[in-house]
OpenMM code with the backbone's topology and positions (N, CA, C; nanometers):
from openmm import Vec3, app, unit

residues = "MET SER LEU SER SER ALA LEU GLN GLN ALA ARG ASP GLY GLY GLU PHE ASP SER LEU SER GLN GLU ILE PRO TYR ALA ARG TYR LEU GLY ILE GLY MET GLN ARG ASP ASP ARG GLY LEU ILE PHE GLU LEU PRO PHE GLN GLU LYS LEU ILE GLY ASN HIS LEU LEU PRO ALA LEU HIS GLY GLY VAL VAL ALA GLY PHE MET GLU HIS SER ALA LEU LEU HIS LEU MET VAL GLU GLN ALA GLN ASN ARG LEU PRO LYS THR VAL ASP PHE SER LEU ASP TYR LEU ARG SER ALA GLY ALA LYS ASN THR TYR ALA ARG CYS GLU VAL THR ARG GLN GLY ARG ARG VAL ALA HIS VAL GLN ILE VAL CYS TRP GLN ASP ASN PRO ASP LYS PRO VAL ALA ALA ALA ARG VAL HIS PHE VAL LEU GLU ASP ILE VAL GLU ASP LYS GLN SER SER ASP ALA ASN PRO LEU".split()
positions = [
    Vec3(12.1029, 7.2741, 7.8915),
    Vec3(12.2276, 7.2832, 7.8187),
    Vec3(12.3049, 7.4047, 7.8701),
    Vec3(12.4345, 7.3919, 7.8779),
    Vec3(12.5168, 7.5031, 7.9238),
    Vec3(12.5476, 7.5967, 7.8071),
    Vec3(12.5868, 7.7172, 7.8415),
    Vec3(12.6237, 7.8152, 7.7400),
    Vec3(12.7425, 7.7651, 7.6589),
    Vec3(12.8411, 7.7050, 7.7259),
    Vec3(12.9596, 7.6540, 7.6560),
    Vec3(12.9248, 7.5450, 7.5560),
    Vec3(12.8367, 7.4523, 7.5945),
    Vec3(12.8012, 7.3442, 7.5015),
    Vec3(12.7157, 7.3971, 7.3861),
    Vec3(12.6279, 7.4932, 7.4119),
    Vec3(12.5492, 7.5543, 7.3041),
    Vec3(12.6412, 7.6280, 7.2075),
    Vec3(12.7425, 7.6936, 7.2613),
    Vec3(12.8395, 7.7650, 7.1788),
    Vec3(12.9186, 7.6669, 7.0927),
    Vec3(12.9574, 7.5546, 7.1512),
    Vec3(13.0317, 7.4532, 7.0764),
    Vec3(12.9467, 7.3949, 6.9640),
    Vec3(12.8183, 7.3706, 6.9905),
    Vec3(12.7271, 7.3205, 6.8865),
    Vec3(12.7141, 7.4209, 6.7722),
    Vec3(12.7080, 7.5480, 6.8061),
    Vec3(12.6960, 7.6519, 6.7035),
    Vec3(12.8215, 7.6567, 6.6176),
    Vec3(12.9377, 7.6481, 6.6813),
    Vec3(13.0633, 7.6546, 6.6071),
    Vec3(13.0860, 7.5305, 6.5215),
    Vec3(13.0619, 7.4140, 6.5791),
    Vec3(13.0942, 7.2888, 6.5102),
    Vec3(12.9898, 7.2469, 6.4078),
    Vec3(12.8630, 7.2547, 6.4468),
    Vec3(12.7594, 7.1996, 6.3608),
    Vec3(12.6651, 7.3003, 6.3003),
    Vec3(12.6861, 7.4282, 6.3274),
    Vec3(12.5952, 7.5284, 6.2736),
    Vec3(12.4586, 7.5259, 6.3386),
    Vec3(12.4495, 7.4685, 6.4589),
    Vec3(12.3236, 7.4622, 6.5342),
    Vec3(12.3139, 7.5894, 6.6191),
    Vec3(12.2568, 7.6945, 6.5607),
    Vec3(12.2558, 7.8254, 6.6244),
    Vec3(12.1373, 7.8473, 6.7179),
    Vec3(12.0286, 7.7742, 6.6981),
    Vec3(11.9086, 7.7962, 6.7796),
    Vec3(11.9328, 7.7730, 6.9276),
    Vec3(12.0096, 7.6696, 6.9617),
    Vec3(12.0333, 7.6416, 7.1034),
    Vec3(12.1139, 7.7539, 7.1686),
    Vec3(12.2024, 7.8179, 7.0938),
    Vec3(12.2790, 7.9298, 7.1493),
    Vec3(12.1874, 8.0487, 7.1764),
    Vec3(12.1007, 8.0816, 7.0828),
    Vec3(12.0053, 8.1918, 7.1036),
    Vec3(11.9141, 8.1646, 7.2223),
    Vec3(11.8800, 8.0381, 7.2445),
    Vec3(11.7917, 8.0018, 7.3554),
    Vec3(11.8590, 8.0167, 7.4912),
    Vec3(11.9915, 8.0177, 7.4947),
    Vec3(12.0647, 8.0303, 7.6210),
    Vec3(12.0700, 8.1742, 7.6718),
    Vec3(12.0355, 8.2704, 7.5877),
    Vec3(12.0422, 8.4119, 7.6256),
    Vec3(11.8993, 8.4636, 7.6369),
    Vec3(11.8554, 8.4982, 7.7584),
    Vec3(11.7134, 8.5284, 7.7820),
    Vec3(11.6522, 8.6323, 7.6884),
    Vec3(11.7173, 8.7460, 7.6660),
    Vec3(11.6569, 8.8485, 7.5810),
    Vec3(11.6553, 8.8050, 7.4346),
    Vec3(11.7584, 8.7343, 7.3908),
    Vec3(11.7601, 8.6805, 7.2542),
    Vec3(11.6460, 8.5807, 7.2367),
    Vec3(11.6213, 8.5015, 7.3398),
    Vec3(11.5100, 8.4051, 7.3366),
    Vec3(11.3768, 8.4797, 7.3311),
    Vec3(11.3614, 8.5852, 7.4116),
    Vec3(11.2378, 8.6638, 7.4144),
    Vec3(11.2083, 8.7262, 7.2774),
    Vec3(11.3121, 8.7806, 7.2150),
    Vec3(11.2943, 8.8433, 7.0837),
    Vec3(11.2765, 8.7401, 6.9729),
    Vec3(11.3215, 8.6185, 6.9959),
    Vec3(11.3133, 8.5146, 6.8931),
    Vec3(11.4229, 8.5258, 6.7889),
    Vec3(11.5380, 8.5799, 6.8286),
    Vec3(11.6479, 8.6009, 6.7342),
    Vec3(11.6934, 8.4676, 6.6757),
    Vec3(11.6985, 8.4636, 6.5440),
    Vec3(11.7509, 8.3478, 6.4731),
    Vec3(11.8788, 8.3864, 6.4016),
    Vec3(11.9587, 8.2876, 6.3708),
    Vec3(12.0829, 8.3144, 6.2992),
    Vec3(12.1151, 8.1970, 6.2082),
    Vec3(12.1790, 8.2306, 6.0974),
    Vec3(12.2233, 8.1284, 6.0037),
    Vec3(12.3469, 8.1793, 5.9317),
    Vec3(12.4150, 8.0883, 5.8662),
    Vec3(12.5355, 8.1256, 5.7933),
    Vec3(12.5042, 8.1247, 5.6439),
    Vec3(12.5481, 8.2291, 5.5744),
    Vec3(12.5373, 8.2306, 5.4287),
    Vec3(12.6775, 8.2466, 5.3715),
    Vec3(12.6891, 8.2741, 5.2425),
    Vec3(12.8209, 8.2831, 5.1796),
    Vec3(12.9037, 8.4024, 5.2279),
    Vec3(12.8411, 8.4984, 5.2949),
    Vec3(12.9131, 8.6159, 5.3459),
    Vec3(12.9362, 8.6106, 5.4964),
    Vec3(12.8863, 8.5074, 5.5622),
    Vec3(12.9041, 8.4962, 5.7067),
    Vec3(12.7711, 8.4788, 5.7773),
    Vec3(12.7664, 8.5221, 5.9021),
    Vec3(12.6450, 8.5077, 5.9822),
    Vec3(12.5451, 8.6178, 5.9492),
    Vec3(12.4191, 8.5796, 5.9452),
    Vec3(12.3106, 8.6757, 5.9273),
    Vec3(12.2088, 8.6484, 6.0380),
    Vec3(12.1583, 8.7545, 6.0980),
    Vec3(12.0665, 8.7443, 6.2116),
    Vec3(11.9285, 8.7896, 6.1681),
    Vec3(11.8264, 8.7248, 6.2251),
    Vec3(11.6881, 8.7580, 6.1907),
    Vec3(11.6078, 8.7840, 6.3171),
    Vec3(11.5337, 8.8934, 6.3143),
    Vec3(11.4357, 8.9253, 6.4177),
    Vec3(11.2993, 8.9057, 6.3535),
    Vec3(11.2334, 8.7923, 6.3820),
    Vec3(11.1021, 8.7702, 6.3208),
    Vec3(11.0001, 8.8688, 6.3760),
    Vec3(10.9151, 8.9203, 6.2880),
    Vec3(10.8146, 9.0159, 6.3329),
    Vec3(10.7195, 8.9501, 6.4322),
    Vec3(10.6914, 9.0234, 6.5402),
    Vec3(10.5916, 8.9840, 6.6397),
    Vec3(10.5170, 9.1107, 6.6792),
    Vec3(10.3896, 9.1003, 6.6948),
    Vec3(10.3060, 9.2159, 6.7307),
    Vec3(10.3550, 9.2841, 6.8585),
    Vec3(10.4049, 9.2058, 6.9533),
    Vec3(10.4493, 9.2615, 7.0816),
    Vec3(10.5705, 9.3538, 7.0672),
    Vec3(10.6367, 9.3535, 6.9521),
    Vec3(10.7563, 9.4352, 6.9311),
    Vec3(10.7256, 9.5732, 6.8738),
    Vec3(10.5989, 9.6001, 6.8439),
    Vec3(10.5586, 9.7289, 6.7873),
    Vec3(10.5681, 9.8373, 6.8938),
    Vec3(10.6307, 9.9481, 6.8574),
    Vec3(10.6393, 10.0628, 6.9472),
    Vec3(10.5422, 10.1725, 6.9080),
    Vec3(10.5199, 10.1890, 6.7784),
    Vec3(10.4271, 10.2895, 6.7283),
    Vec3(10.3209, 10.2182, 6.6449),
    Vec3(10.2017, 10.2059, 6.7019),
    Vec3(10.0943, 10.1335, 6.6331),
    Vec3(10.0319, 10.2146, 6.5202),
    Vec3(10.0565, 10.3443, 6.5145),
    Vec3(10.0002, 10.4262, 6.4075),
    Vec3(10.0715, 10.4026, 6.2744),
    Vec3(10.2028, 10.3780, 6.2786),
    Vec3(10.2775, 10.3606, 6.1528),
    Vec3(10.2513, 10.2263, 6.0839),
    Vec3(10.2586, 10.1126, 6.1365),
    Vec3(10.3222, 10.0661, 6.2596),
    Vec3(10.4740, 10.0531, 6.2414),
    Vec3(10.5457, 10.0639, 6.3528),
    Vec3(10.6915, 10.0547, 6.3500),
    Vec3(10.7412, 9.9804, 6.4731),
    Vec3(10.8513, 9.9097, 6.4553),
    Vec3(10.9134, 9.8414, 6.5681),
    Vec3(10.9614, 9.9441, 6.6702),
    Vec3(10.9588, 9.9065, 6.7966),
    Vec3(11.0094, 9.9923, 6.9029),
    Vec3(11.1600, 10.0092, 6.8839),
    Vec3(11.2090, 10.1306, 6.9019),
    Vec3(11.3515, 10.1577, 6.8858),
    Vec3(11.4380, 10.0750, 6.9788),
    Vec3(11.3897, 10.0491, 7.0990),
    Vec3(11.4646, 9.9663, 7.1938),
    Vec3(11.4759, 9.8223, 7.1477),
    Vec3(11.3745, 9.7741, 7.0783),
    Vec3(11.3788, 9.6386, 7.0227),
    Vec3(11.4858, 9.6313, 6.9139),
    Vec3(11.4893, 9.7315, 6.8270),
    Vec3(11.5905, 9.7359, 6.7210),
    Vec3(11.7299, 9.7409, 6.7834),
    Vec3(11.7477, 9.8252, 6.8837),
    Vec3(11.8771, 9.8371, 6.9511),
    Vec3(11.9162, 9.7058, 7.0181),
    Vec3(11.8239, 9.6452, 7.0901),
    Vec3(11.8522, 9.5186, 7.1574),
    Vec3(11.8858, 9.4077, 7.0590),
    Vec3(11.8130, 9.4037, 6.9480),
    Vec3(11.8405, 9.3049, 6.8437),
    Vec3(11.9812, 9.3236, 6.7884),
    Vec3(12.0194, 9.4474, 6.7613),
    Vec3(12.1510, 9.4735, 6.7043),
    Vec3(12.2625, 9.4411, 6.8033),
    Vec3(12.2445, 9.4800, 6.9287),
    Vec3(12.3466, 9.4514, 7.0298),
    Vec3(12.3627, 9.3006, 7.0493),
    Vec3(12.2511, 9.2292, 7.0560),
    Vec3(12.2583, 9.0843, 7.0744),
    Vec3(12.3124, 9.0138, 6.9498),
    Vec3(12.2866, 9.0675, 6.8330),
    Vec3(12.3451, 9.0117, 6.7111),
    Vec3(12.4970, 9.0211, 6.7172),
    Vec3(12.5480, 9.1359, 6.7596),
    Vec3(12.6928, 9.1542, 6.7717),
    Vec3(12.7508, 9.0598, 6.8765),
    Vec3(12.6829, 9.0466, 6.9885),
    Vec3(12.7281, 8.9582, 7.0958),
    Vec3(12.7339, 8.8131, 7.0462),
    Vec3(12.6266, 8.7665, 6.9827),
    Vec3(12.6226, 8.6292, 6.9311),
    Vec3(12.7272, 8.6083, 6.8218),
    Vec3(12.7410, 8.7063, 6.7345),
    Vec3(12.8401, 8.6979, 6.6269),
    Vec3(12.9799, 8.6790, 6.6851),
    Vec3(13.0140, 8.7612, 6.7810),
    Vec3(13.1463, 8.7551, 6.8413),
    Vec3(13.1676, 8.6226, 6.9137),
    Vec3(13.0666, 8.5749, 6.9837),
    Vec3(13.0793, 8.4475, 7.0550),
    Vec3(13.1057, 8.3321, 6.9584),
    Vec3(13.0364, 8.3296, 6.8456),
    Vec3(13.0515, 8.2201, 6.7497),
    Vec3(13.1833, 8.2307, 6.6737),
    Vec3(13.2234, 8.3499, 6.6357),
    Vec3(13.3385, 8.3670, 6.5473),
    Vec3(13.4737, 8.3704, 6.6178),
    Vec3(13.4769, 8.3977, 6.7475),
    Vec3(13.6066, 8.4028, 6.8149),
    Vec3(13.6557, 8.2619, 6.8467),
    Vec3(13.7857, 8.2472, 6.8627),
    Vec3(13.8457, 8.1153, 6.8827),
    Vec3(13.8245, 8.0613, 7.0244),
    Vec3(13.8285, 8.1476, 7.1246),
    Vec3(13.8146, 8.1023, 7.2628),
    Vec3(13.6715, 8.1193, 7.3111),
    Vec3(13.6399, 8.0512, 7.4212),
    Vec3(13.5102, 8.0698, 7.4865),
    Vec3(13.5187, 8.1918, 7.5770),
    Vec3(13.4954, 8.3065, 7.5183),
    Vec3(13.4993, 8.4322, 7.5925),
    Vec3(13.3611, 8.4954, 7.5859),
    Vec3(13.3184, 8.5520, 7.6960),
    Vec3(13.1870, 8.6153, 7.7049),
    Vec3(13.2009, 8.7650, 7.6787),
    Vec3(13.1409, 8.8164, 7.5706),
    Vec3(13.1453, 8.9604, 7.5454),
    Vec3(13.0512, 9.0344, 7.6407),
    Vec3(13.1018, 9.1365, 7.7048),
    Vec3(13.0196, 9.2221, 7.7903),
    Vec3(13.0273, 9.3637, 7.7348),
    Vec3(12.9115, 9.4231, 7.7140),
    Vec3(12.9037, 9.5534, 7.6487),
    Vec3(12.9668, 9.6627, 7.7340),
    Vec3(13.0546, 9.7399, 7.6706),
    Vec3(13.1157, 9.8561, 7.7340),
    Vec3(13.0516, 9.9830, 7.6793),
    Vec3(13.0301, 9.9860, 7.5480),
    Vec3(12.9810, 10.1055, 7.4807),
    Vec3(12.8986, 10.0620, 7.3597),
    Vec3(12.7823, 10.1263, 7.3406),
    Vec3(12.6961, 10.0940, 7.2266),
    Vec3(12.6457, 10.2246, 7.1685),
    Vec3(12.6674, 10.2437, 7.0391),
    Vec3(12.6242, 10.3656, 6.9716),
    Vec3(12.5405, 10.3272, 6.8499),
    Vec3(12.4223, 10.3875, 6.8382),
    Vec3(12.3260, 10.3473, 6.7356),
    Vec3(12.2770, 10.4686, 6.6575),
    Vec3(12.2697, 10.4536, 6.5272),
    Vec3(12.2115, 10.5551, 6.4398),
    Vec3(12.0874, 10.4959, 6.3752),
    Vec3(11.9713, 10.5556, 6.4033),
    Vec3(11.8474, 10.5150, 6.3368),
    Vec3(11.8426, 10.5878, 6.2031),
    Vec3(11.8308, 10.5138, 6.0947),
    Vec3(11.8370, 10.5723, 5.9615),
    Vec3(11.7007, 10.5873, 5.8955),
    Vec3(11.6086, 10.4989, 5.9277),
    Vec3(11.4704, 10.5061, 5.8780),
    Vec3(11.3837, 10.4198, 5.9677),
    Vec3(11.2550, 10.4357, 5.9577),
    Vec3(11.1607, 10.3613, 6.0411),
    Vec3(11.1662, 10.2120, 6.0081),
    Vec3(11.1687, 10.1302, 6.1126),
    Vec3(11.1647, 9.9843, 6.0959),
    Vec3(11.0191, 9.9411, 6.1033),
    Vec3(10.9645, 9.8988, 5.9920),
    Vec3(10.8233, 9.8632, 5.9842),
    Vec3(10.7896, 9.7309, 6.0505),
    Vec3(10.6644, 9.6928, 6.0396),
    Vec3(10.6125, 9.5702, 6.1015),
    Vec3(10.6424, 9.4509, 6.0114),
    Vec3(10.7681, 9.4116, 6.0062),
    Vec3(10.8109, 9.2984, 5.9238),
    Vec3(10.9415, 9.2427, 5.9790),
    Vec3(10.9838, 9.1307, 5.9258),
    Vec3(11.1093, 9.0705, 5.9696),
    Vec3(11.2243, 9.1675, 5.9477),
    Vec3(11.3209, 9.1618, 6.0387),
    Vec3(11.4349, 9.2519, 6.0364),
    Vec3(11.5619, 9.1675, 6.0416),
    Vec3(11.6663, 9.2134, 5.9732),
    Vec3(11.7892, 9.1361, 5.9608),
    Vec3(11.9089, 9.2204, 6.0013),
    Vec3(12.0169, 9.1527, 6.0398),
    Vec3(12.1400, 9.2230, 6.0759),
    Vec3(12.2604, 9.1408, 6.0323),
    Vec3(12.3658, 9.2135, 6.0005),
    Vec3(12.4946, 9.1522, 5.9701),
    Vec3(12.6001, 9.2288, 6.0488),
    Vec3(12.6979, 9.1562, 6.1004),
    Vec3(12.8000, 9.2158, 6.1860),
    Vec3(12.9383, 9.2000, 6.1241),
    Vec3(13.0260, 9.2925, 6.1611),
    Vec3(13.1657, 9.2848, 6.1193),
    Vec3(13.2527, 9.3200, 6.2388),
    Vec3(13.3422, 9.2284, 6.2733),
    Vec3(13.4382, 9.2551, 6.3805),
    Vec3(13.5484, 9.3400, 6.3187),
    Vec3(13.5599, 9.4642, 6.3632),
    Vec3(13.6600, 9.5542, 6.3061),
    Vec3(13.7915, 9.5506, 6.3830),
    Vec3(13.7838, 9.5077, 6.5094),
    Vec3(13.9050, 9.4898, 6.5884),
    Vec3(13.8757, 9.3954, 6.7024),
    Vec3(13.9669, 9.3000, 6.7217),
    Vec3(13.9556, 9.2117, 6.8372),
    Vec3(14.0937, 9.1864, 6.8941),
    Vec3(14.1085, 9.2214, 7.0210),
    Vec3(14.2308, 9.1919, 7.0937),
    Vec3(14.2049, 9.0803, 7.1928),
    Vec3(14.2939, 9.0688, 7.2909),
    Vec3(14.2754, 8.9645, 7.3925),
    Vec3(14.1617, 8.9970, 7.4873),
    Vec3(14.1387, 9.1256, 7.5144),
    Vec3(14.0395, 9.1637, 7.6148),
    Vec3(13.9272, 9.2513, 7.5617),
    Vec3(13.9439, 9.3109, 7.4456),
    Vec3(13.8447, 9.4058, 7.3936),
    Vec3(13.8164, 9.3748, 7.2462),
    Vec3(13.6900, 9.3944, 7.2067),
    Vec3(13.6518, 9.3769, 7.0661),
    Vec3(13.5598, 9.4914, 7.0251),
    Vec3(13.5671, 9.5292, 6.8983),
    Vec3(13.4815, 9.6321, 6.8404),
    Vec3(13.4072, 9.5696, 6.7229),
    Vec3(13.2747, 9.5858, 6.7214),
    Vec3(13.1909, 9.5255, 6.6177),
    Vec3(13.1002, 9.6329, 6.5579),
    Vec3(13.0855, 9.6310, 6.4250),
    Vec3(12.9901, 9.7174, 6.3562),
    Vec3(12.8724, 9.6322, 6.3100),
    Vec3(12.7516, 9.6885, 6.3189),
    Vec3(12.6296, 9.6167, 6.2848),
    Vec3(12.5478, 9.7008, 6.1879),
    Vec3(12.4936, 9.6368, 6.0854),
    Vec3(12.4006, 9.7010, 5.9930),
    Vec3(12.2709, 9.6211, 5.9983),
    Vec3(12.1593, 9.6932, 6.0067),
    Vec3(12.0277, 9.6317, 6.0225),
    Vec3(11.9363, 9.6801, 5.9098),
    Vec3(11.8624, 9.5876, 5.8472),
    Vec3(11.7725, 9.6222, 5.7367),
    Vec3(11.6484, 9.5351, 5.7411),
    Vec3(11.5545, 9.5656, 5.6524),
    Vec3(11.4339, 9.4838, 5.6419),
    Vec3(11.4224, 9.4228, 5.5025),
    Vec3(11.3803, 9.4975, 5.4037),
    Vec3(11.3602, 9.4418, 5.2696),
    Vec3(11.4868, 9.4375, 5.1850),
    Vec3(11.5739, 9.5346, 5.2044),
    Vec3(11.6880, 9.5507, 5.1156),
    Vec3(11.8125, 9.5853, 5.1975),
    Vec3(11.9170, 9.5024, 5.1911),
    Vec3(12.0391, 9.5326, 5.2669),
    Vec3(12.1033, 9.6659, 5.2288),
    Vec3(12.0722, 9.7155, 5.1101),
    Vec3(12.1267, 9.8441, 5.0665),
    Vec3(12.0492, 9.9629, 5.1225),
    Vec3(11.9398, 9.9360, 5.1943),
    Vec3(11.8607, 10.0412, 5.2587),
    Vec3(11.8470, 10.0087, 5.4080),
    Vec3(11.9546, 10.0288, 5.4832),
    Vec3(11.9509, 9.9926, 5.6254),
    Vec3(11.8549, 10.0801, 5.7058),
    Vec3(11.7958, 10.0197, 5.8083),
    Vec3(11.7104, 10.0954, 5.9002),
    Vec3(11.7923, 10.1496, 6.0168),
    Vec3(11.9091, 10.0876, 6.0428),
    Vec3(11.9944, 10.1341, 6.1523),
    Vec3(12.1365, 10.0827, 6.1322),
    Vec3(12.2311, 10.1550, 6.1907),
    Vec3(12.3714, 10.1140, 6.1928),
    Vec3(12.4226, 10.1384, 6.3341),
    Vec3(12.5085, 10.0493, 6.3821),
    Vec3(12.5556, 10.0616, 6.5203),
    Vec3(12.7005, 10.0163, 6.5317),
    Vec3(12.7604, 10.0582, 6.6424),
    Vec3(12.8948, 10.0175, 6.6799),
    Vec3(12.8918, 9.9786, 6.8262),
    Vec3(12.9639, 9.8737, 6.8602),
    Vec3(12.9668, 9.8299, 6.9998),
    Vec3(13.1084, 9.7857, 7.0365),
    Vec3(13.1485, 9.8227, 7.1580),
    Vec3(13.2738, 9.7747, 7.2162),
    Vec3(13.2390, 9.6745, 7.3247),
    Vec3(13.3101, 9.5626, 7.3252),
    Vec3(13.2920, 9.4604, 7.4274),
    Vec3(13.4231, 9.4388, 7.5011),
    Vec3(13.4132, 9.4094, 7.6294),
    Vec3(13.5258, 9.3529, 7.7025),
    Vec3(13.5001, 9.2023, 7.7032),
    Vec3(13.6052, 9.1235, 7.6836),
    Vec3(13.5917, 8.9784, 7.6722),
    Vec3(13.6385, 8.9122, 7.8011),
    Vec3(13.5514, 8.8314, 7.8592),
    Vec3(13.5842, 8.7613, 7.9834),
    Vec3(13.5590, 8.6127, 7.9645),
    Vec3(13.6295, 8.5310, 8.0424),
    Vec3(13.6092, 8.3866, 8.0356),
    Vec3(13.4678, 8.3513, 8.0777),
    Vec3(13.4088, 8.2525, 8.0115),
    Vec3(13.2759, 8.2033, 8.0482),
    Vec3(13.2901, 8.1158, 8.1715),
    Vec3(13.2130, 8.1477, 8.2741),
    Vec3(13.2121, 8.0693, 8.3969),
    Vec3(13.0740, 8.0075, 8.4094),
    Vec3(13.0687, 7.8747, 8.4094),
    Vec3(12.9412, 7.8038, 8.4207),
    Vec3(12.9077, 7.7815, 8.5671),
    Vec3(12.7810, 7.7916, 8.6013),
    Vec3(12.7321, 7.7608, 8.7355),
    Vec3(12.7100, 7.6105, 8.7418),
    Vec3(12.7877, 7.5418, 8.8240),
    Vec3(12.7802, 7.3953, 8.8326),
    Vec3(12.6511, 7.3471, 8.8973),
    Vec3(12.5827, 7.4319, 8.9750),
    Vec3(12.4639, 7.3894, 9.0484),
    Vec3(12.3378, 7.3925, 8.9641),
    Vec3(12.3357, 7.4693, 8.8579),
    Vec3(12.2130, 7.4830, 8.7799),
    Vec3(12.2448, 7.4875, 8.6318),
    Vec3(12.1785, 7.4026, 8.5550),
    Vec3(12.1990, 7.4054, 8.4103),
    Vec3(12.1305, 7.5262, 8.3474),
    Vec3(12.0398, 7.5914, 8.4231),
    Vec3(11.9709, 7.7095, 8.3718),
    Vec3(12.0487, 7.8374, 8.3991),
    Vec3(12.1541, 7.8275, 8.4797),
    Vec3(12.2313, 7.9470, 8.5139),
    Vec3(12.2936, 8.0031, 8.3877),
    Vec3(12.2951, 8.1339, 8.3793),
    Vec3(12.3461, 8.1984, 8.2608),
    Vec3(12.4105, 8.3292, 8.3014),
    Vec3(12.5330, 8.3541, 8.2568),
    Vec3(12.6002, 8.4767, 8.2968),
    Vec3(12.5461, 8.6018, 8.2306),
    Vec3(12.4540, 8.5880, 8.1356),
    Vec3(12.4016, 8.7067, 8.0667),
    Vec3(12.2770, 8.7561, 8.1327),
] * unit.nanometer
topology = app.Topology()
chain = topology.addChain("A")
for resn in residues:
    res = topology.addResidue(resn, chain)
    for name in ("N", "CA", "C"):
        topology.addAtom(name, app.Element.getBySymbol(name[0]), res)
């Protein structure tokens, strides 16, 4: 499946799994997404391989950062009107508390989107959305999605 068709399925039918599968790191992390009454919510299911500190245990900080950045990227791809590929320009993350060995969630808010640039804020939590484990901001430059006609596995990400 192409990235464009997976994106169309996500927008039209709420079939988000195929979109996550088109992005290699999102697929590796197992990022899931669904829509609730407040918008899109992203889930990072706990996996032992994601532990960074086995003494606590706690998720690796890079995993939390990657999950948040990819949540913002997926959010922007689904919510924008055109098929534009967000490419990260700047990512800033504040770790607020340790992310334990459990499922982790994120919600994104597009604070500004122009024709070429978008700014997204992300909040990440585990048990309680009012007690976030991290907060982040990301700027994306938006480019047209170009599909590789020779390979259905080709992916610009």
